[in-house]
N, C-alpha and C positions, 0 to 999 in steps of 0.2 A: 622606813625603814632603807637600810641598805640597798638593798635587791631591788626598791623602785626608782632610787637613784640613780644606781648603775644604767637603769635601761631607760633614763629618762632622756632621749636626745638634746631634749630643750636645755637640763641641769646640765648637760655634759657642753653645749656651745658655749651657757654660758660662762664656765667652767675654763672652758678653752681659751674665750677673748678675757677675762681678766689675767688670764695667766700674760698672755699674749700682750696687753696691757703694761701689767709690772715689766716684761723683760723689755719694753718700747722705751716706755719711764725710765728708765735703768742703760738704755744703751746699749742691750744686747745685738748683736750682729744675726744677722736670719738664720745661721746653723744654730747659732744659740738657742732662739727659739721655738718653743713647741710648736708644732702641726697639726697632733691629734693627740688625743690622750681619752685612756681605757682605763675605768675605776673597776678594780674588781669587785665583787659582790660577797664572796667569801673571804671571811676573817682568816689571814695567816694567823697561824701557831703553830708548835712543835709540833701537835698533835700530828696535825695534818700533812708536815714536809715543810714549810712553807720558811719555817723560824729553823735556828737550833735551839740549840738548851736555854742559851744564853741571851737569844732572841734577836739573836743576828739575823739579817737576810740570807736564805738561802740561792741565791740568785738562778746559779745554774739549777734548781728546780722551778723556781720560779717561772724560769722563760723556759722550759719546755711546759710548763704545765698551761701559759696562755700561747705556746705558738701561734696556732692558728688563729687566735686574737690580735699578738703582732704582726701576720703575715698579711691579713688582711685589712689591715691600719695601712698598712705600707704599702698592697696592690692600689687601698684607694690611694695614695697622696700622688702613684705615678702618673697615674687616669685625670686625678683633679691637675 
């Protein structure tokens, strides 16, 4: 279930760890490596405004929709 995965701290931690391992293996610089990850449980579709009719990302709308989550991730990173 995508909603359960998106809410699972254990899954998100494992996903972030795997992505960081891939970055390290490929010798990415620290600023190129993910420090946090969020999975949106809502499917992005043209109907909900997250994709164009050609299925291209509508980045501005996606950011606007997820701004609170983005701000929370940034705040957590600055505290840690």
